[in-house]
Structure formats: C-alpha cells, structure tokens
MIMI-17956 format. One record per residue (C-alpha): residue in one letter; x, y, z. Coordinates in pm, 1 decimal. Each point is the difference from the previous one (the first is absolute). Layout:
BEGIN
<node><baba>A</baba><x>X</x><y>Y</y><z>Z</z></node>
...
This chain:
BEGIN
<node><baba>M</baba><x>2235.5</x><y>5082.8</y><z>4999.9</z></node>
<node><baba>N</baba><x>157.4</x><y>106.1</y><z>-324.7</z></node>
<node><baba>R</baba><x>53.0</x><y>-233.0</y><z>-292.9</z></node>
<node><baba>R</baba><x>372.0</x><y>-25.0</y><z>42.3</z></node>
<node><baba>M</baba><x>-38.0</x><y>-94.5</y><z>365.8</z></node>
<node><baba>K</baba><x>-267.1</x><y>-254.6</y><z>-82.9</z></node>
<node><baba>I</baba><x>233.2</x><y>-173.2</y><z>-243.5</z></node>
<node><baba>L</baba><x>281.3</x><y>23.6</y><z>241.9</z></node>
<node><baba>Q</baba><x>-211.9</x><y>-158.1</y><z>285.3</z></node>
<node><baba>T</baba><x>-101.8</x><y>-285.4</y><z>-231.2</z></node>
<node><baba>L</baba><x>362.8</x><y>-74.3</y><z>-89.6</z></node>
<node><baba>V</baba><x>114.9</x><y>15.0</y><z>360.4</z></node>
<node><baba>I</baba><x>-271.2</x><y>-259.5</y><z>96.6</z></node>
<node><baba>A</baba><x>96.3</x><y>-220.0</y><z>-288.4</z></node>
<node><baba>T</baba><x>369.4</x><y>30.6</y><z>76.0</z></node>
<node><baba>S</baba><x>-51.4</x><y>-76.6</y><z>363.7</z></node>
<node><baba>L</baba><x>-193.6</x><y>-315.3</y><z>-80.5</z></node>
<node><baba>L</baba><x>279.3</x><y>-111.4</y><z>-238.5</z></node>
<node><baba>L</baba><x>270.5</x><y>62.8</y><z>258.2</z></node>
<node><baba>A</baba><x>-204.6</x><y>-191.8</y><z>253.3</z></node>
<node><baba>V</baba><x>14.8</x><y>-318.5</y><z>-211.8</z></node>
<node><baba>G</baba><x>285.9</x><y>-221.4</y><z>91.6</z></node>
<node><baba>A</baba><x>191.7</x><y>-251.3</y><z>-218.7</z></node>
<node><baba>S</baba><x>-265.7</x><y>-262.9</y><z>75.6</z></node>
<node><baba>G</baba><x>-265.4</x><y>236.3</y><z>-137.7</z></node>
<node><baba>V</baba><x>-164.7</x><y>24.1</y><z>337.8</z></node>
<node><baba>L</baba><x>-96.2</x><y>344.2</y><z>124.0</z></node>
<node><baba>A</baba><x>280.5</x><y>81.3</y><z>259.8</z></node>
<node><baba>N</baba><x>-210.7</x><y>306.9</y><z>102.2</z></node>
<node><baba>P</baba><x>266.1</x><y>226.8</y><z>157.8</z></node>
<node><baba>R</baba><x>-233.5</x><y>295.5</y><z>-59.8</z></node>
<node><baba>A</baba><x>-349.7</x><y>-120.4</y><z>66.0</z></node>
<node><baba>P</baba><x>-295.3</x><y>191.6</y><z>-118.8</z></node>
<node><baba>R</baba><x>-237.4</x><y>160.7</y><z>249.7</z></node>
<node><baba>D</baba><x>-250.5</x><y>-233.0</y><z>157.4</z></node>
<node><baba>F</baba><x>-369.6</x><y>67.9</y><z>-25.4</z></node>
<node><baba>Q</baba><x>-118.2</x><y>145.5</y><z>322.2</z></node>
<node><baba>L</baba><x>-307.1</x><y>164.6</y><z>150.5</z></node>
<node><baba>Q</baba><x>127.3</x><y>273.3</y><z>237.9</z></node>
<node><baba>A</baba><x>-280.0</x><y>161.5</y><z>200.1</z></node>
<node><baba>E</baba><x>50.2</x><y>343.0</y><z>151.4</z></node>
<node><baba>S</baba><x>-364.5</x><y>3.5</y><z>126.5</z></node>
<node><baba>P</baba><x>-259.7</x><y>-275.4</y><z>88.1</z></node>
<node><baba>Q</baba><x>-216.8</x><y>158.3</y><z>-278.7</z></node>
<node><baba>F</baba><x>245.3</x><y>-157.3</y><z>-249.7</z></node>
<node><baba>W</baba><x>-153.4</x><y>-339.9</y><z>72.0</z></node>
<node><baba>N</baba><x>-340.9</x><y>120.9</y><z>-103.1</z></node>
<node><baba>L</baba><x>131.0</x><y>33.8</y><z>-343.5</z></node>
<node><baba>V</baba><x>214.9</x><y>-316.6</y><z>-44.1</z></node>
<node><baba>D</baba><x>-0.7</x><y>-339.4</y><z>167.2</z></node>
<node><baba>H</baba><x>291.4</x><y>-94.9</y><z>230.0</z></node>
<node><baba>N</baba><x>52.0</x><y>-310.0</y><z>-212.7</z></node>
<node><baba>A</baba><x>-42.4</x><y>157.9</y><z>-344.8</z></node>
<node><baba>K</baba><x>214.2</x><y>-162.3</y><z>-263.3</z></node>
<node><baba>L</baba><x>188.2</x><y>176.4</y><z>-280.2</z></node>
<node><baba>T</baba><x>-3.7</x><y>-182.1</y><z>-331.3</z></node>
<node><baba>V</baba><x>179.1</x><y>59.2</y><z>-327.4</z></node>
<node><baba>V</baba><x>-227.6</x><y>38.8</y><z>-300.2</z></node>
<node><baba>G</baba><x>270.8</x><y>58.3</y><z>-263.0</z></node>
<node><baba>T</baba><x>372.7</x><y>59.7</y><z>-13.2</z></node>
<node><baba>G</baba><x>287.0</x><y>43.6</y><z>-253.2</z></node>
<node><baba>F</baba><x>-97.8</x><y>357.6</y><z>-83.1</z></node>
<node><baba>G</baba><x>250.9</x><y>290.9</y><z>-31.6</z></node>
<node><baba>F</baba><x>-170.2</x><y>261.0</y><z>222.7</z></node>
<node><baba>T</baba><x>-376.8</x><y>-27.4</y><z>68.1</z></node>
<node><baba>E</baba><x>-244.0</x><y>290.0</y><z>36.9</z></node>
<node><baba>G</baba><x>-362.9</x><y>107.8</y><z>-50.2</z></node>
<node><baba>P</baba><x>-207.5</x><y>-301.3</y><z>97.4</z></node>
<node><baba>V</baba><x>-363.3</x><y>6.5</y><z>-93.3</z></node>
<node><baba>W</baba><x>-247.2</x><y>-278.2</y><z>62.4</z></node>
<node><baba>D</baba><x>-243.3</x><y>-72.9</y><z>-288.6</z></node>
<node><baba>E</baba><x>-326.5</x><y>-178.8</y><z>91.5</z></node>
<node><baba>A</baba><x>63.5</x><y>-239.3</y><z>-275.8</z></node>
<node><baba>G</baba><x>248.5</x><y>-162.3</y><z>237.9</z></node>
<node><baba>F</baba><x>342.9</x><y>132.1</y><z>-66.3</z></node>
<node><baba>L</baba><x>236.4</x><y>278.3</y><z>95.1</z></node>
<node><baba>Y</baba><x>148.5</x><y>273.6</y><z>-225.0</z></node>
<node><baba>V</baba><x>366.3</x><y>49.0</y><z>94.3</z></node>
<node><baba>S</baba><x>258.1</x><y>246.8</y><z>-147.1</z></node>
<node><baba>D</baba><x>357.1</x><y>-108.0</y><z>-41.5</z></node>
<node><baba>E</baba><x>212.8</x><y>308.4</y><z>-20.6</z></node>
<node><baba>T</baba><x>324.3</x><y>-171.6</y><z>-104.2</z></node>
<node><baba>I</baba><x>-145.4</x><y>-247.7</y><z>-242.8</z></node>
<node><baba>N</baba><x>-209.8</x><y>292.6</y><z>-130.0</z></node>
<node><baba>K</baba><x>-332.4</x><y>-197.6</y><z>-18.0</z></node>
<node><baba>I</baba><x>-336.4</x><y>-24.5</y><z>167.5</z></node>
<node><baba>F</baba><x>-112.8</x><y>-342.2</y><z>70.6</z></node>
<node><baba>R</baba><x>-319.3</x><y>-185.5</y><z>93.4</z></node>
<node><baba>L</baba><x>105.0</x><y>-214.8</y><z>302.2</z></node>
<node><baba>Y</baba><x>-231.8</x><y>-294.8</y><z>97.4</z></node>
<node><baba>P</baba><x>-27.2</x><y>-152.4</y><z>349.1</z></node>
<node><baba>D</baba><x>183.9</x><y>-311.5</y><z>-126.0</z></node>
<node><baba>G</baba><x>298.7</x><y>209.2</y><z>-99.1</z></node>
<node><baba>K</baba><x>-73.1</x><y>9.0</y><z>-375.5</z></node>
<node><baba>K</baba><x>106.4</x><y>320.0</y><z>-171.8</z></node>
<node><baba>E</baba><x>-146.1</x><y>150.2</y><z>-321.2</z></node>
<node><baba>E</baba><x>166.7</x><y>299.0</y><z>-163.2</z></node>
<node><baba>L</baba><x>-257.0</x><y>282.5</y><z>-61.8</z></node>
<node><baba>I</baba><x>233.8</x><y>260.2</y><z>-146.0</z></node>
<node><baba>A</baba><x>365.2</x><y>91.2</y><z>-39.9</z></node>
<node><baba>L</baba><x>45.2</x><y>359.2</y><z>118.5</z></node>
<node><baba>G</baba><x>300.6</x><y>196.7</y><z>134.3</z></node>
<node><baba>D</baba><x>-12.4</x><y>2.2</y><z>376.3</z></node>
<node><baba>P</baba><x>-369.0</x><y>-50.5</y><z>90.4</z></node>
<node><baba>D</baba><x>-63.9</x><y>100.7</y><z>360.2</z></node>
<node><baba>G</baba><x>-318.9</x><y>45.9</y><z>210.1</z></node>
<node><baba>N</baba><x>-340.6</x><y>-112.8</y><z>-135.1</z></node>
<node><baba>T</baba><x>-367.7</x><y>33.1</y><z>79.6</z></node>
<node><baba>F</baba><x>-335.1</x><y>-55.3</y><z>-168.7</z></node>
<node><baba>D</baba><x>-214.5</x><y>301.3</y><z>-94.4</z></node>
<node><baba>R</baba><x>-383.9</x><y>1.4</y><z>24.4</z></node>
<node><baba>Q</baba><x>-11.4</x><y>-155.4</y><z>-346.4</z></node>
<node><baba>H</baba><x>216.3</x><y>-287.5</y><z>124.9</z></node>
<node><baba>R</baba><x>278.0</x><y>104.7</y><z>-221.7</z></node>
<node><baba>L</baba><x>356.5</x><y>-79.6</y><z>119.8</z></node>
<node><baba>I</baba><x>178.9</x><y>323.4</y><z>64.7</z></node>
<node><baba>D</baba><x>373.9</x><y>5.0</y><z>22.2</z></node>
<node><baba>C</baba><x>271.5</x><y>243.6</y><z>88.0</z></node>
<node><baba>A</baba><x>240.0</x><y>-38.7</y><z>-296.7</z></node>
<node><baba>S</baba><x>325.5</x><y>148.6</y><z>119.3</z></node>
<node><baba>V</baba><x>191.5</x><y>-14.4</y><z>-323.8</z></node>
<node><baba>L</baba><x>-292.2</x><y>149.8</y><z>-198.7</z></node>
<node><baba>R</baba><x>-28.2</x><y>252.7</y><z>284.2</z></node>
<node><baba>A</baba><x>-373.0</x><y>-51.8</y><z>-22.9</z></node>
<node><baba>I</baba><x>-318.0</x><y>-139.4</y><z>152.6</z></node>
<node><baba>I</baba><x>-139.3</x><y>-254.9</y><z>-235.8</z></node>
<node><baba>A</baba><x>-297.5</x><y>-239.5</y><z>-39.7</z></node>
<node><baba>V</baba><x>84.2</x><y>-356.0</y><z>-92.9</z></node>
<node><baba>T</baba><x>-251.5</x><y>-217.2</y><z>-182.5</z></node>
<node><baba>P</baba><x>-37.0</x><y>-379.8</y><z>69.1</z></node>
<node><baba>D</baba><x>174.8</x><y>-76.2</y><z>-332.1</z></node>
<node><baba>G</baba><x>311.6</x><y>201.8</y><z>89.8</z></node>
<node><baba>K</baba><x>-63.3</x><y>333.4</y><z>-174.8</z></node>
<node><baba>Y</baba><x>19.3</x><y>335.6</y><z>167.8</z></node>
<node><baba>S</baba><x>-105.1</x><y>355.5</y><z>-24.8</z></node>
<node><baba>I</baba><x>151.4</x><y>302.3</y><z>168.9</z></node>
<node><baba>L</baba><x>-233.7</x><y>178.5</y><z>236.6</z></node>
<node><baba>A</baba><x>248.6</x><y>266.2</y><z>116.0</z></node>
<node><baba>D</baba><x>367.5</x><y>80.8</y><z>-71.2</z></node>
<node><baba>H</baba><x>31.5</x><y>379.0</y><z>33.6</z></node>
<node><baba>F</baba><x>-80.5</x><y>269.7</y><z>255.0</z></node>
<node><baba>D</baba><x>-6.9</x><y>360.4</y><z>-109.1</z></node>
<node><baba>G</baba><x>170.0</x><y>-98.0</y><z>-327.0</z></node>
<node><baba>K</baba><x>287.4</x><y>-182.5</y><z>181.2</z></node>
<node><baba>K</baba><x>67.0</x><y>-374.3</y><z>12.4</z></node>
<node><baba>L</baba><x>-85.8</x><y>-172.9</y><z>324.4</z></node>
<node><baba>N</baba><x>296.0</x><y>-138.9</y><z>195.4</z></node>
<node><baba>S</baba><x>-59.7</x><y>-369.1</y><z>52.7</z></node>
<node><baba>P</baba><x>-350.9</x><y>-88.6</y><z>141.3</z></node>
<node><baba>N</baba><x>45.7</x><y>-259.4</y><z>279.8</z></node>
<node><baba>D</baba><x>-338.7</x><y>-94.9</y><z>160.0</z></node>
<node><baba>V</baba><x>-361.4</x><y>69.9</y><z>-66.9</z></node>
<node><baba>V</baba><x>-332.9</x><y>-39.1</y><z>188.6</z></node>
<node><baba>L</baba><x>-363.2</x><y>33.9</y><z>-100.8</z></node>
<node><baba>G</baba><x>-157.4</x><y>281.8</y><z>194.5</z></node>
<node><baba>P</baba><x>-354.4</x><y>15.2</y><z>150.3</z></node>
<node><baba>D</baba><x>-96.2</x><y>242.8</y><z>-268.8</z></node>
<node><baba>G</baba><x>97.8</x><y>-239.8</y><z>-282.5</z></node>
<node><baba>A</baba><x>315.8</x><y>194.5</y><z>-85.2</z></node>
<node><baba>L</baba><x>350.5</x><y>-148.2</y><z>-4.4</z></node>
<node><baba>Y</baba><x>249.5</x><y>130.7</y><z>252.3</z></node>
<node><baba>F</baba><x>361.3</x><y>-66.6</y><z>-60.5</z></node>
<node><baba>T</baba><x>363.2</x><y>92.3</y><z>125.8</z></node>
<node><baba>D</baba><x>263.3</x><y>124.5</y><z>-235.9</z></node>
<node><baba>P</baba><x>347.5</x><y>-19.4</y><z>163.5</z></node>
<node><baba>N</baba><x>322.1</x><y>15.3</y><z>-210.2</z></node>
<node><baba>M</baba><x>163.7</x><y>-306.8</y><z>129.9</z></node>
<node><baba>D</baba><x>-74.1</x><y>-213.9</y><z>-301.1</z></node>
<node><baba>L</baba><x>79.0</x><y>266.5</y><z>-247.1</z></node>
<node><baba>V</baba><x>188.9</x><y>-160.4</y><z>-298.5</z></node>
<node><baba>A</baba><x>373.6</x><y>69.4</y><z>9.1</z></node>
<node><baba>G</baba><x>77.1</x><y>285.1</y><z>-229.2</z></node>
<node><baba>E</baba><x>-352.9</x><y>130.4</y><z>-22.8</z></node>
<node><baba>K</baba><x>-63.0</x><y>345.2</y><z>132.7</z></node>
<node><baba>Q</baba><x>-228.2</x><y>79.8</y><z>289.6</z></node>
<node><baba>E</baba><x>-234.6</x><y>258.6</y><z>-131.6</z></node>
<node><baba>I</baba><x>-222.2</x><y>55.6</y><z>300.5</z></node>
<node><baba>P</baba><x>206.8</x><y>156.6</y><z>281.8</z></node>
<node><baba>F</baba><x>-177.8</x><y>-184.9</y><z>273.4</z></node>
<node><baba>Q</baba><x>-136.0</x><y>-345.2</y><z>93.6</z></node>
<node><baba>G</baba><x>-378.4</x><y>34.4</y><z>16.8</z></node>
<node><baba>V</baba><x>-322.1</x><y>-186.4</y><z>86.9</z></node>
<node><baba>Y</baba><x>-273.0</x><y>41.2</y><z>-270.4</z></node>
<node><baba>R</baba><x>-367.6</x><y>-64.2</y><z>-65.4</z></node>
<node><baba>L</baba><x>-96.9</x><y>-119.6</y><z>-350.3</z></node>
<node><baba>D</baba><x>-377.2</x><y>13.8</y><z>-81.1</z></node>
<node><baba>D</baba><x>-186.2</x><y>-201.2</y><z>-261.9</z></node>
<node><baba>K</baba><x>23.3</x><y>285.3</y><z>-254.2</z></node>
<node><baba>G</baba><x>375.7</x><y>-1.6</y><z>19.4</z></node>
<node><baba>N</baba><x>30.9</x><y>317.4</y><z>210.6</z></node>
<node><baba>L</baba><x>319.1</x><y>-17.2</y><z>220.4</z></node>
<node><baba>K</baba><x>7.1</x><y>199.3</y><z>323.4</z></node>
<node><baba>L</baba><x>297.6</x><y>46.1</y><z>230.9</z></node>
<node><baba>L</baba><x>-108.9</x><y>-74.8</y><z>360.6</z></node>
<node><baba>T</baba><x>333.0</x><y>53.0</y><z>187.3</z></node>
<node><baba>K</baba><x>363.8</x><y>35.4</y><z>-60.2</z></node>
<node><baba>D</baba><x>113.7</x><y>14.5</y><z>363.7</z></node>
<node><baba>L</baba><x>136.8</x><y>-351.9</y><z>18.3</z></node>
<node><baba>T</baba><x>362.6</x><y>-68.4</y><z>-80.8</z></node>
<node><baba>Q</baba><x>-63.9</x><y>-341.8</y><z>-156.5</z></node>
<node><baba>P</baba><x>-365.9</x><y>-93.2</y><z>-4.6</z></node>
<node><baba>N</baba><x>-68.6</x><y>-377.7</y><z>-51.4</z></node>
<node><baba>G</baba><x>-288.0</x><y>-208.5</y><z>130.7</z></node>
<node><baba>L</baba><x>-344.0</x><y>148.4</y><z>49.9</z></node>
<node><baba>A</baba><x>-344.7</x><y>-98.2</y><z>127.9</z></node>
<node><baba>F</baba><x>-334.2</x><y>145.4</y><z>110.1</z></node>
<node><baba>S</baba><x>-176.0</x><y>-77.8</y><z>319.6</z></node>
<node><baba>P</baba><x>-309.7</x><y>-211.3</y><z>-57.7</z></node>
<node><baba>D</baba><x>-234.9</x><y>308.9</y><z>50.6</z></node>
<node><baba>G</baba><x>199.7</x><y>198.3</y><z>-241.6</z></node>
<node><baba>K</baba><x>57.5</x><y>282.0</y><z>239.2</z></node>
<node><baba>R</baba><x>377.2</x><y>-55.8</y><z>49.8</z></node>
<node><baba>F</baba><x>282.7</x><y>-55.1</y><z>-256.3</z></node>
<node><baba>Y</baba><x>326.5</x><y>-162.4</y><z>98.6</z></node>
<node><baba>V</baba><x>331.4</x><y>13.3</y><z>-190.5</z></node>
<node><baba>D</baba><x>339.8</x><y>-100.5</y><z>103.9</z></node>
<node><baba>D</baba><x>340.0</x><y>168.0</y><z>-62.0</z></node>
<node><baba>S</baba><x>264.2</x><y>-261.5</y><z>-64.3</z></node>
<node><baba>E</baba><x>286.9</x><y>243.9</y><z>48.5</z></node>
<node><baba>K</baba><x>-128.5</x><y>150.7</y><z>326.3</z></node>
<node><baba>R</baba><x>-117.7</x><y>-350.4</y><z>118.3</z></node>
<node><baba>N</baba><x>-328.9</x><y>138.5</y><z>117.7</z></node>
<node><baba>I</baba><x>-379.1</x><y>-18.9</y><z>-87.9</z></node>
<node><baba>R</baba><x>-203.5</x><y>318.0</y><z>-39.6</z></node>
<node><baba>V</baba><x>-371.7</x><y>35.7</y><z>32.4</z></node>
<node><baba>Y</baba><x>-228.8</x><y>263.5</y><z>-157.8</z></node>
<node><baba>D</baba><x>-360.0</x><y>83.5</y><z>31.2</z></node>
<node><baba>V</baba><x>-189.3</x><y>-23.5</y><z>-329.8</z></node>
<node><baba>A</baba><x>-178.9</x><y>317.2</y><z>-102.8</z></node>
<node><baba>A</baba><x>-344.7</x><y>1.2</y><z>-174.1</z></node>
<node><baba>D</baba><x>171.2</x><y>67.4</y><z>-333.9</z></node>
<node><baba>G</baba><x>241.3</x><y>-294.5</y><z>34.8</z></node>
<node><baba>G</baba><x>282.5</x><y>223.7</y><z>120.0</z></node>
<node><baba>L</baba><x>224.4</x><y>-73.6</y><z>286.1</z></node>
<node><baba>I</baba><x>13.0</x><y>218.4</y><z>313.0</z></node>
<node><baba>N</baba><x>152.3</x><y>-9.9</y><z>345.0</z></node>
<node><baba>G</baba><x>301.8</x><y>-210.7</y><z>-75.9</z></node>
<node><baba>R</baba><x>180.7</x><y>-143.1</y><z>303.5</z></node>
<node><baba>I</baba><x>227.2</x><y>-291.3</y><z>101.0</z></node>
<node><baba>F</baba><x>-198.2</x><y>-312.0</y><z>79.0</z></node>
<node><baba>G</baba><x>292.1</x><y>-232.6</y><z>82.8</z></node>
<node><baba>E</baba><x>374.8</x><y>-70.3</y><z>-29.5</z></node>
<node><baba>E</baba><x>162.1</x><y>-317.2</y><z>-118.7</z></node>
<node><baba>P</baba><x>369.4</x><y>27.9</y><z>88.2</z></node>
<node><baba>G</baba><x>242.7</x><y>-275.7</y><z>-90.3</z></node>
<node><baba>G</baba><x>351.1</x><y>-78.0</y><z>-77.3</z></node>
<node><baba>K</baba><x>180.1</x><y>-6.9</y><z>-330.6</z></node>
<node><baba>G</baba><x>-136.2</x><y>-272.7</y><z>-221.9</z></node>
<node><baba>D</baba><x>-302.2</x><y>-64.6</y><z>223.8</z></node>
<node><baba>G</baba><x>-251.3</x><y>151.0</y><z>-244.6</z></node>
<node><baba>V</baba><x>-199.9</x><y>325.1</y><z>-3.3</z></node>
<node><baba>P</baba><x>-371.9</x><y>91.9</y><z>4.0</z></node>
<node><baba>D</baba><x>-138.4</x><y>-107.5</y><z>-342.5</z></node>
<node><baba>G</baba><x>-322.5</x><y>-160.0</y><z>-83.5</z></node>
<node><baba>M</baba><x>-308.8</x><y>31.5</y><z>230.8</z></node>
<node><baba>K</baba><x>-348.5</x><y>-133.0</y><z>34.6</z></node>
<node><baba>V</baba><x>-281.7</x><y>38.0</y><z>260.5</z></node>
<node><baba>D</baba><x>-259.2</x><y>-235.0</y><z>140.4</z></node>
<node><baba>K</baba><x>-365.8</x><y>58.1</y><z>49.9</z></node>
<node><baba>N</baba><x>53.4</x><y>135.4</y><z>342.9</z></node>
<node><baba>G</baba><x>263.3</x><y>258.7</y><z>-118.3</z></node>
<node><baba>N</baba><x>305.8</x><y>-169.4</y><z>126.5</z></node>
<node><baba>L</baba><x>308.1</x><y>52.6</y><z>-230.4</z></node>
<node><baba>F</baba><x>240.0</x><y>-261.7</y><z>-127.4</z></node>
<node><baba>V</baba><x>313.6</x><y>167.2</y><z>-126.3</z></node>
<node><baba>T</baba><x>313.3</x><y>-171.3</y><z>-126.1</z></node>
<node><baba>G</baba><x>305.9</x><y>125.4</y><z>183.6</z></node>
<node><baba>P</baba><x>316.0</x><y>-109.7</y><z>176.3</z></node>
<node><baba>K</baba><x>19.1</x><y>-381.6</y><z>22.4</z></node>
<node><baba>G</baba><x>-362.9</x><y>-51.6</y><z>-109.4</z></node>
<node><baba>I</baba><x>-361.7</x><y>144.5</y><z>28.2</z></node>
<node><baba>W</baba><x>-69.1</x><y>246.9</y><z>270.9</z></node>
<node><baba>V</baba><x>-355.0</x><y>-5.5</y><z>131.0</z></node>
<node><baba>W</baba><x>-159.8</x><y>321.7</y><z>129.3</z></node>
<node><baba>D</baba><x>-336.9</x><y>86.6</y><z>134.2</z></node>
<node><baba>A</baba><x>-193.5</x><y>306.3</y><z>-123.0</z></node>
<node><baba>K</baba><x>133.2</x><y>212.5</y><z>292.4</z></node>
<node><baba>G</baba><x>368.0</x><y>-55.7</y><z>-103.9</z></node>
<node><baba>N</baba><x>91.0</x><y>-265.3</y><z>258.6</z></node>
<node><baba>H</baba><x>239.9</x><y>-265.2</y><z>-120.9</z></node>
<node><baba>L</baba><x>-171.2</x><y>-325.9</y><z>80.9</z></node>
<node><baba>G</baba><x>270.9</x><y>-241.2</y><z>-115.4</z></node>
<node><baba>T</baba><x>210.6</x><y>-112.7</y><z>-285.7</z></node>
<node><baba>I</baba><x>-21.2</x><y>-298.1</y><z>-238.7</z></node>
<node><baba>V</baba><x>364.9</x><y>-90.6</y><z>-53.9</z></node>
<node><baba>M</baba><x>59.1</x><y>-144.7</y><z>-351.8</z></node>
<node><baba>P</baba><x>263.4</x><y>-230.9</y><z>-130.9</z></node>
<node><baba>E</baba><x>57.5</x><y>241.6</y><z>-295.0</z></node>
<node><baba>Q</baba><x>-45.2</x><y>374.9</y><z>7.0</z></node>
<node><baba>P</baba><x>-349.8</x><y>80.0</y><z>-117.7</z></node>
<node><baba>A</baba><x>-71.1</x><y>284.3</y><z>-238.0</z></node>
<node><baba>N</baba><x>-391.0</x><y>-15.6</y><z>-15.8</z></node>
<node><baba>L</baba><x>-308.4</x><y>-193.3</y><z>97.9</z></node>
<node><baba>N</baba><x>-364.7</x><y>-36.2</y><z>-64.7</z></node>
<node><baba>W</baba><x>-315.5</x><y>-190.6</y><z>107.5</z></node>
<node><baba>G</baba><x>-111.4</x><y>-297.2</y><z>-182.7</z></node>
<node><baba>D</baba><x>-203.4</x><y>-331.8</y><z>-5.8</z></node>
<node><baba>K</baba><x>-373.9</x><y>-13.8</y><z>-13.7</z></node>
<node><baba>D</baba><x>-58.5</x><y>177.2</y><z>333.6</z></node>
<node><baba>Y</baba><x>309.8</x><y>237.9</y><z>-22.1</z></node>
<node><baba>R</baba><x>118.5</x><y>-131.1</y><z>326.4</z></node>
<node><baba>T</baba><x>341.5</x><y>-97.2</y><z>-135.9</z></node>
<node><baba>L</baba><x>303.3</x><y>217.2</y><z>-39.5</z></node>
<node><baba>Y</baba><x>202.1</x><y>-72.5</y><z>-318.6</z></node>
<node><baba>I</baba><x>345.6</x><y>154.7</y><z>38.4</z></node>
<node><baba>T</baba><x>255.0</x><y>71.6</y><z>-267.7</z></node>
<node><baba>A</baba><x>337.1</x><y>-40.6</y><z>163.3</z></node>
<node><baba>T</baba><x>311.8</x><y>28.8</y><z>-219.6</z></node>
<node><baba>T</baba><x>20.3</x><y>-331.5</y><z>-200.2</z></node>
<node><baba>S</baba><x>-313.5</x><y>-147.9</y><z>136.6</z></node>
<node><baba>V</baba><x>-374.5</x><y>36.5</y><z>67.0</z></node>
<node><baba>Y</baba><x>-133.9</x><y>-110.7</y><z>343.0</z></node>
<node><baba>R</baba><x>-352.9</x><y>-64.1</y><z>129.0</z></node>
<node><baba>L</baba><x>-109.9</x><y>58.2</y><z>365.3</z></node>
<node><baba>E</baba><x>-348.4</x><y>-56.1</y><z>124.5</z></node>
<node><baba>M</baba><x>-128.3</x><y>260.7</y><z>236.3</z></node>
<node><baba>K</baba><x>-283.2</x><y>30.9</y><z>250.9</z></node>
<node><baba>T</baba><x>-92.9</x><y>336.9</y><z>-126.2</z></node>
<node><baba>L</baba><x>-180.4</x><y>90.3</y><z>-334.7</z></node>
<node><baba>G</baba><x>179.5</x><y>211.6</y><z>-248.3</z></node>
<node><baba>F</baba><x>-139.7</x><y>324.6</y><z>-140.1</z></node>
<node><baba>V</baba><x>-1.4</x><y>-21.5</y><z>-377.8</z></node>
<node><baba>P</baba><x>-112.7</x><y>328.6</y><z>-171.5</z></node>
<node><baba>Y</baba><x>-78.4</x><y>-153.6</y><z>-341.6</z></node>
C-alpha cells in the first residue's frame, strides 16, 4: 500500500468514527468495523490457533503501523509511517520514540542484533542504534537510487534480503531504476539483484530450512515462491498462492513463517494462513486491516500484528520461526 493510500485509509477510519458519534457522544456505529474472527478452510487451521483464542490490543492511536520486531528485552519496535517515527511499544501500551524518520517501513534484526529499517524517504536500507542514530547500508544499485525499500528479512546466510517497489517513492522524485526488484545485501555492502519479475514486490520470508524463498506481489495479489540456489540466488520462480479480494479489503503485504513452514500473510480482511504446499488453511479476520506481523514473547508463540492505527496480540499454538 503506497504512502498516499495509507494516509487516506487512516483518515477514512478516523472520519467514520467521528461520524458514528451521535449528539450524546455515544458511538452510534452505523458503519461497524470488522469483527475479529477465526475462519477455518481446513481442520489443520486449528493445529495452529485455538478455537477460543482472544485478540488483544497492545497499543493504539498510531497513524499507520508497520514493521513489528520483538526485542527480547520485552518490547516491540513499531514503525509509524504517517507520524514518521519508530517507537518502542511495551506490553502495557507505553510508547517510547526511538527515531524520527521519513516513512519508516519494514524492520528486522541482523545477526549483530542491529535494528534494520526500510527507510522509504531516504530510499535506503539503514541500521538504527538504540540511541536513535542511523547509518545507511545501501541506497544505490548500479549507480542509481533505490526506489523505496519496503520490507526486509535476514537470510539463512546472514545477508539481508529486501524488496524495493516504487509505491512509497516521494512525490516529485524520479524513479531511477526502471523496475521493482528484490535484492540481497551482504555484510560487505555488496548489493545483488535477485529478481525483477514481480510487478510490486512487498513482503518476503524464507522457509525454516532456507531452501525456499517467498515474496508477495501486492499489485498482482499473489505470493511467489523460489528455490534458493547455492550462491543465494533465486531460481524456479512460480505462483504459490493467490489472495483475491474486493476494493479496500487489503492486499498481500507482510509475511512470516512458523517453525513447520506454514505461512502467515496479511491480505484481504486479515491474515491468510497457508501450509507449505500452498493450501489456504484459514483466515484471521482483523478489526483493522493489517500490514505486517511478527513473532514475539519469550517463546515466540505470539503474533504481534500491525494493523492501521493499532498493534494487536494473538497467542498461537504454533511456534514462530525467527531467523535472527
């Protein structure tokens, strides 16, 4: 979802809430938000989440949330793309500003436990220190500026893999690279193009064994899977799954996997759950449209979900795969 659409979606939600308040100040609710639901498409869905699982709000009042990363110190890093800041968010809802930065997006940790951010306005992959300073790790490919890095994951080889669509390109700035690519950045700063065959690459993840690489295409509303070659390259790309939906329902965006290789991909109305063979097991319908998610808590058995103005928490039965 591009920056303009994110701002518009936030304004629509705020406006609908204001319109729903009557003269008495009580929410009249003519346009109710979606209810949280667990919709199974297969009995296997219930191996991953309990029938009676409860969704809770960790924090709210954000502009547009993205890039959740759980820190073992007991808090969550969260990007706010409209407020233009990265926060530490604690389980009790307390927020601490880490850094003010134009349109921060997806985040991860690298093997040194540095916070890595996709800085859309900087058109760069950056490393952020705990005291709120940053350094640029990559902002050019073949002498041309990157588009607007969107999401990033740590690979099994220790390199950083990221998507570079143009949907958050700052208005008035020129797109210098004539495609929207997926890249590999090694610890020496070498940047390698892995594929440019997606229309709008967004979320990405590796299978737990590192043999398969998933990336979704928000414009095409599908998920692609590649085999990972010995040199870290991607081969044998094919369609893994489709996430069709209506206008305003949301598109494939952030994704994560569990230790058994099941995929959790944000999409129309919530989070679509897939097994490793491409079977849609079910959907976690969210009150607000989610953009990303990550595993957290001590055992990494909890999904933390960034969904528009809020961050939610959902305990799962399965263990998350956390590459760092």
